[in-house]
Every structure is written in C-alpha cells, then in structure tokens.
DRENGU-532392 format. One line per field, with one value per residue: residue in three letters; residue number from 1; x, y, z of N, C-alpha, C, O in turn. Coordinates in steps of 0.1 Angstrom, whole numbers, plus 5000, padded with zeros to 4 digits. Atoms other than C-alpha are relative to their C-alpha. Example, Ala and Ser with C-alpha at 12.3 -4.5 7.8 and 13.67 -1.06 7.14 Angstrom:
! residues 2
bavex: (ALA,SER)
vexdo: (1,2)
nx: (5009,4991)
ny: (4988,4989)
nz: (5000,5000)
cax: (5123,5137)
cay: (4955,4989)
caz: (5078,5071)
cx: (5009,4992)
cy: (5012,5011)
cz: (5000,5008)
ox: (5019,4997)
oy: (5012,5022)
oz: (5007,5009)
! end
This chain:
! residues 148
bavex: (MET,GLY,LYS,ARG,GLU,THR,ILE,TYR,ASN,TYR,CYS,LYS,ALA,ALA,ILE,ASP,ALA,SER,THR,GLY,VAL,ASN,TYR,VAL,THR,GLN,GLN,VAL,ASN,ILE,ASN,MET,PHE,GLY,LEU,THR,GLU,ASN,LEU,TYR,PRO,ALA,VAL,ARG,LEU,ASN,ASP,GLY,PRO,GLU,ILE,LYS,SER,ARG,PHE,ALA,TYR,PRO,SER,THR,THR,SER,GLU,ASP,MET,GLN,SER,GLU,PHE,PRO,ILE,SER,PHE,VAL,GLY,TYR,VAL,ARG,SER,ILE,ASN,LYS,SER,SER,THR,GLU,ILE,ILE,ASP,GLU,GLN,ASN,ASN,LEU,LEU,VAL,ALA,ILE,GLU,LYS,ALA,LEU,THR,ALA,ASP,THR,THR,ILE,ILE,ALA,ASN,VAL,ALA,ASP,ILE,VAL,PRO,ASN,GLU,GLN,VAL,THR,ASP,ARG,GLY,ASN,ILE,ASP,GLY,ILE,GLY,TRP,VAL,SER,GLY,ASP,TYR,ILE,ILE,LYS,TYR,TYR,TYR,ASN,HIS,THR,THR,PRO)
vexdo: (1,2,3,4,5,6,7,8,9,10,11,12,13,14,15,16,17,18,19,20,21,22,23,24,25,26,27,28,29,30,31,32,33,34,35,36,37,38,39,40,41,42,43,44,45,46,47,48,49,50,51,52,53,54,55,56,57,58,59,60,61,62,63,64,65,66,67,68,69,70,71,72,73,74,75,76,77,78,79,80,81,82,83,84,85,86,87,88,89,90,91,92,93,94,95,96,97,98,99,100,101,102,103,104,105,106,107,108,109,110,111,112,113,114,115,116,117,118,119,120,121,122,123,124,125,126,127,128,129,130,131,132,133,134,135,136,137,138,139,140,141,142,143,144,145,146,147,148)
nx: (4985,4996,4991,4987,4999,5000,4988,4990,5001,4994,4986,4996,5002,4989,4988,5003,5000,4987,4992,4988,5005,5007,5009,5004,5008,5001,5000,4988,4998,4993,4986,4994,4988,5004,5007,4993,4991,5007,5009,4991,5001,5013,5002,5010,5005,5008,5003,4998,5010,5006,5002,5010,5004,5010,4993,5011,5013,5006,5007,5007,4998,4987,4990,4998,4990,4987,4994,4986,4996,4989,4999,4986,4997,4987,4999,4991,4993,4993,4986,4990,4991,4998,4990,5006,5004,5012,5011,5003,5006,5014,5007,5003,5010,5013,5005,5004,5012,5012,5002,5007,5014,5009,5002,5004,5013,5010,5011,4996,4998,5013,5007,4992,4995,4986,4993,4986,4992,4995,4987,4996,4989,4996,4994,5004,4992,5000,4999,5006,5003,5010,4997,5013,5000,5013,5003,5014,5005,5012,5012,5010,5013,5011,5012,5011,5002,5012,4995,4986)
ny: (4998,4995,5008,4998,5008,5013,5003,4998,5013,5012,4998,5003,5015,5007,4999,5008,5015,5002,5009,4992,4991,5006,4990,4988,4990,4987,4992,4993,4999,5013,4999,5010,5003,5007,5012,5012,5004,5010,4992,4995,4987,4994,4989,4990,4996,4988,4995,4985,4991,5006,4990,5005,4993,5006,5003,5003,4993,5006,5011,5007,5015,5004,4993,4987,4993,5006,4994,5004,4996,5008,5007,4998,5009,5001,5014,5001,5013,5001,5000,5003,5011,5004,4993,4989,5007,5007,4989,4995,5010,5000,4989,5003,5010,4994,4993,5010,5005,4989,4997,5011,5000,4991,5000,5013,5004,5000,4992,4985,4998,5000,4988,4989,4998,5001,4998,5000,4995,4987,4997,5008,4998,5013,5000,4987,4999,5011,4994,5008,5014,5001,4994,4997,4995,4993,4999,4998,5005,4993,5008,4994,5009,4993,5004,4992,4989,5003,5010,4998)
nz: (5002,5012,5007,4994,4988,5003,5005,4989,4992,5008,4999,4986,4999,5008,4994,4988,5003,5005,4992,4996,4991,4989,4994,5008,4993,5006,4988,4998,4986,4996,5000,5007,4993,4989,5004,4996,5010,5009,5010,5010,5005,4999,5010,4999,5013,5000,5013,5002,5007,5012,5011,5008,5012,5009,5012,5009,4997,4989,5003,4989,5000,5002,4993,5005,4991,4998,4986,4996,4987,4997,4987,4995,4989,4993,4995,4990,4997,4988,5003,4988,5002,5014,5007,5009,5011,4997,4999,5014,5007,4995,5005,5015,5001,4997,5013,5011,4996,5002,5014,5004,4995,5007,5015,5004,4995,5011,4996,5003,5015,5005,4996,5003,5014,5000,4988,5005,4989,5003,4992,4990,4993,4995,4987,4994,4989,4990,4986,4990,5004,5011,5013,5007,5015,5003,5015,5003,5013,5005,5003,5008,5003,5007,4994,5005,4990,4991,4990,4999)
cax: (8633,8648,8669,8700,8695,8688,8720,8740,8726,8736,8771,8773,8760,8785,8814,8800,8798,8833,8858,8885,8863,8852,8833,8814,8798,8785,8784,8808,8806,8823,8859,8876,8908,8890,8875,8883,8910,8886,8867,8897,8899,8871,8856,8837,8815,8799,8782,8787,8768,8745,8745,8713,8703,8675,8686,8652,8618,8599,8581,8557,8569,8605,8638,8643,8668,8705,8722,8759,8772,8803,8806,8837,8854,8882,8895,8914,8939,8954,8992,9005,9035,9036,9063,9058,9056,9028,9008,9011,9001,8970,8961,8964,8944,8916,8915,8913,8885,8864,8870,8859,8829,8816,8824,8815,8784,8755,8729,8748,8756,8718,8709,8735,8746,8782,8804,8840,8869,8878,8906,8924,8950,8970,8987,8970,8993,8998,8991,8982,8985,8961,8969,8944,8936,8908,8891,8859,8838,8815,8781,8758,8722,8691,8656,8621,8615,8583,8603,8636)
cay: (1219,1238,1222,1238,1224,1191,1191,1204,1173,1149,1165,1160,1124,1114,1127,1111,1077,1081,1055,1083,1103,1094,1126,1153,1184,1217,1231,1259,1257,1222,1223,1203,1202,1185,1155,1120,1103,1077,1107,1117,1124,1148,1175,1207,1215,1248,1265,1300,1327,1316,1334,1329,1339,1333,1315,1309,1325,1320,1287,1268,1234,1235,1246,1284,1293,1286,1287,1283,1281,1268,1240,1246,1224,1222,1187,1177,1148,1136,1142,1133,1109,1110,1120,1151,1127,1106,1139,1151,1117,1117,1152,1142,1112,1132,1155,1125,1111,1143,1147,1111,1115,1146,1140,1103,1101,1091,1109,1143,1137,1131,1164,1188,1202,1203,1200,1209,1215,1252,1255,1231,1238,1207,1218,1246,1238,1216,1227,1209,1175,1183,1189,1205,1212,1231,1236,1243,1229,1249,1234,1243,1232,1242,1245,1260,1294,1281,1255,1269)
caz: (0568,0539,0512,0525,0559,0545,0525,0555,0575,0547,0548,0586,0584,0556,0576,0608,0590,0576,0588,0593,0617,0652,0662,0644,0659,0648,0684,0689,0727,0728,0738,0711,0731,0759,0741,0754,0734,0717,0700,0679,0650,0654,0631,0638,0609,0601,0571,0558,0539,0511,0477,0458,0423,0399,0368,0351,0347,0379,0378,0401,0390,0380,0395,0390,0417,0423,0457,0467,0502,0519,0544,0565,0589,0615,0621,0651,0658,0689,0689,0724,0722,0684,0661,0638,0609,0625,0633,0597,0584,0607,0597,0559,0565,0581,0551,0528,0549,0548,0511,0504,0527,0510,0474,0472,0492,0469,0490,0487,0450,0443,0460,0449,0415,0426,0457,0453,0478,0479,0505,0526,0552,0560,0592,0613,0642,0672,0708,0740,0723,0695,0659,0636,0599,0583,0549,0531,0502,0481,0476,0447,0444,0425,0438,0431,0448,0464,0483,0493)
cx: (5002,5009,5014,5003,5001,5014,5012,4999,5005,5015,5005,4999,5011,5013,5000,5002,5014,5009,5012,4996,4992,4990,4997,4990,4998,4999,5013,5005,5007,5015,5007,5013,4997,4992,5008,5008,4993,4991,5009,5002,4986,4999,4988,4996,4991,4996,5002,4988,4996,4999,4990,4998,4989,5006,4989,4988,4993,4989,4993,5004,5015,5011,5003,5010,5012,5005,5014,5003,5011,4997,5015,5002,5014,5001,5012,5006,5007,5015,5009,5008,5001,5010,4992,4995,4987,4988,4997,4993,4985,4992,4996,4990,4986,4995,4995,4987,4988,4998,4992,4985,4991,4999,4996,4987,4989,4988,5003,5000,4985,4993,5007,5004,5014,5005,5015,5009,5004,5013,5002,5013,5005,5006,4997,5008,4998,5002,4993,4997,4991,5006,4988,5002,4987,4999,4985,4997,4989,4989,4990,4988,4990,4987,4989,4998,4989,5004,5015,5006)
cy: (5003,4990,5002,4993,4985,4995,5001,4986,4989,5001,4995,4984,4992,5001,4992,4985,4996,4991,5007,5009,4994,5009,5012,5008,5013,5011,5007,5000,4987,5003,4988,4995,4991,4986,4987,4994,4991,5009,5006,4990,5005,5012,5009,5005,5012,5004,5014,5006,4993,5011,4992,5008,4992,4997,4996,5008,4993,4989,4995,4986,4996,5008,5014,5008,4991,5005,4993,5004,4990,4992,5000,4991,5003,4987,4999,4985,5000,4998,4997,4987,4995,5009,5011,4993,4993,5010,5004,4989,4999,5012,4998,4990,5004,5008,4992,4994,5009,5002,4988,5000,5009,4999,4987,4995,5001,5010,5015,5002,5001,5013,5013,5001,4998,5002,4998,5006,5015,5004,4990,5004,4987,5000,5014,5002,4988,5006,4991,4986,4998,5007,5003,5004,5006,5001,5002,4994,5010,4991,5009,4992,5010,4997,5010,5012,4998,4990,5001,4990)
cz: (4985,4993,5005,5013,4998,4994,5010,5009,4993,5000,5014,5001,4992,5007,5013,4996,4994,5010,5006,5011,5011,5007,4992,5008,4993,5012,5002,5016,5005,4999,4993,5005,5012,4998,5006,4987,4988,4990,4989,4989,5001,4991,5006,4987,5001,4985,5000,4992,4987,4990,4991,4988,4992,4986,4989,5003,5011,4995,5013,5001,4998,5007,4993,5008,5002,5013,5001,5014,5004,5013,5004,5011,5007,5005,5010,5001,5013,4997,5012,4998,4986,4994,4990,4987,5002,5002,4986,4993,5004,4994,4984,4999,5004,4989,4990,5004,4998,4986,4995,5005,4993,4985,4994,5005,4991,5004,4997,4985,4994,5003,4997,4985,5000,5015,4997,5012,4995,5006,5009,5006,5008,5014,5007,5013,5009,5014,5010,4996,4990,4989,4992,4986,4998,4984,4998,4986,4997,4994,4991,4998,4994,5007,4994,5011,5010,5010,5002,5010)
ox: (4997,5015,5021,5013,5009,5019,5021,5009,5010,5022,5016,5009,5016,5020,5010,5007,5018,5008,5019,5004,4983,4982,5006,4981,5007,4998,5024,5016,5010,5019,5008,5017,5007,4987,5020,5004,4997,4986,5003,5003,4976,5010,4978,5005,4983,5003,5003,4978,5003,4996,4992,5000,4988,5014,4993,4987,4992,4981,4999,5002,5018,5007,5005,5014,5012,5003,5017,5000,5011,4991,5024,4993,5022,4992,5022,4998,5011,5019,5022,5002,5003,5013,4980,4985,4978,4977,4985,4983,4976,4981,4985,4982,4976,4983,4985,4978,4978,4986,4982,4976,4979,4988,4994,4982,4986,4982,4994,4995,4984,4983,5001,5005,5020,4999,5020,5004,5008,5021,4992,5023,4999,5005,5005,5009,4992,5013,4983,4987,4987,5010,4978,5013,4978,5008,4977,5006,4981,4992,4986,4989,4991,4986,4992,4999,4990,4997,5023,5018)
oy: (4996,4981,4992,4987,4979,4985,4994,4979,4980,4990,4988,4978,4982,4991,4985,4977,4984,4993,5002,5016,4986,5005,5018,5003,5016,5023,5001,5004,4986,5008,4978,4983,4986,4980,4988,4997,4992,5004,5013,4978,4998,5017,5004,5009,5013,5000,5020,5000,4986,5022,4981,5020,4980,5005,4992,5013,4981,4992,4997,4979,4985,5019,5014,5020,4979,5017,4982,5015,4979,4997,4997,4988,5010,4982,5006,4976,5010,4990,4998,4977,4983,5020,5011,4997,4993,5007,5005,4992,4997,5010,5002,4991,4998,5009,4995,4993,5005,5003,4990,4997,5006,5002,4986,4985,5012,5016,5022,5012,5010,5016,5024,4990,4992,5010,4988,5015,5017,5011,4986,5006,4983,4990,5024,5013,4978,5011,4984,4981,4986,5019,4995,5010,5005,4998,5002,4992,5014,4982,5020,4980,5022,4986,5019,5009,5004,4989,4993,4990)
oz: (4976,5000,5006,5014,5005,4998,5011,5012,5000,5001,5014,5006,4996,5007,5016,5004,4993,5023,5015,5015,5009,5015,4986,5015,4985,5009,5002,5019,5017,4989,4999,5002,5017,5008,5007,4976,4977,4980,4981,4992,4999,4987,5010,4979,5011,4975,5011,4990,4980,4994,4986,4989,4993,4981,4978,5014,5011,4986,5023,5011,5002,5012,4981,5005,5002,5017,4996,5018,5000,5022,4997,5019,5001,5012,5008,5000,5017,4989,5011,4993,4984,4999,4988,4982,4993,4998,4983,4986,4996,4990,4980,4990,4999,4986,4983,4995,4993,4982,4988,4997,4990,4980,4982,5001,4986,4995,4993,4981,4986,4997,5000,4979,4990,5023,4993,5020,4984,4999,5015,4998,5018,5021,5004,5019,5006,5017,5006,5000,4987,4990,4993,4983,5006,4976,5007,4978,5005,4985,4995,4995,4994,5014,4987,5023,5021,5020,4998,5013)
! end
C-alpha cells in the first residue's frame, strides 16, 4: 500500500470514528438517498488528482518528493419533518464534525505535512428528505521516491 492510500484510509477512519457521522463510504454506487435513517449523517468520501514534484536531490534514505491531493466529500443529513433551521444546523454540525475529524486526528497529523480546508458549501440543497453539504481538504505529504 502506498503512502497516499494509507493517508486516505486514515482520513476515512477519522471521519468514521467522528461522533458527528454515522456512515462513511467511498463507493459511488450506493444510493445515499436510500440509506436507513440511523445511518445519517452520512459522508461519501473521494480523493482527487495528485500533484507530485521533486523538492530535493534524489536520495535513497530521505524524503525527496512532495505530493498534494484533495480529499473531497459530500455529506448528507436527514431532513424529513424538520424545520429549515434544524436542517441548516445539522448541515453545519456535519461540516464541523468532518473538519475536527480531519484536522485533529493525531494519526493523520503524524503522517502529513499539512491538511487544510479548501472549499466548503454549507447548503447544497434539500431533496427527497435529504439535505447535503460538500467540501474538500488539500493534503500535502512528503516521501522518498523509492517508496511512493
């Protein structure tokens, strides 16, 4: 397993362990609008294109490469029989839970050079009893070219 995959798995585990999230998946074939009520708030997590660059003379023992890639998410909250204020509060609470999970997890912090929020949309809409939010975080890490 490469370092990028390891970091991605740490991010997924941190969100999954968050008290503000009941379900995390990376599968695109799962209908997030069809989950049972106890699985909300739910998060679909994906990674994006990686940008790599050499920052030091090639070495066999020390870090000589830098990588940046986004972790993006769509978060879903149940909105049936709730006021618009309650839905917005739940959406904001979900964004806070995700940010806390990703930026405070000691395993992630120990394995990345930086993880910062890039974009967050607090209200993507509300349809069929589900409200959703989205965002992404930029992750930067260093590695040796012989062990990507």
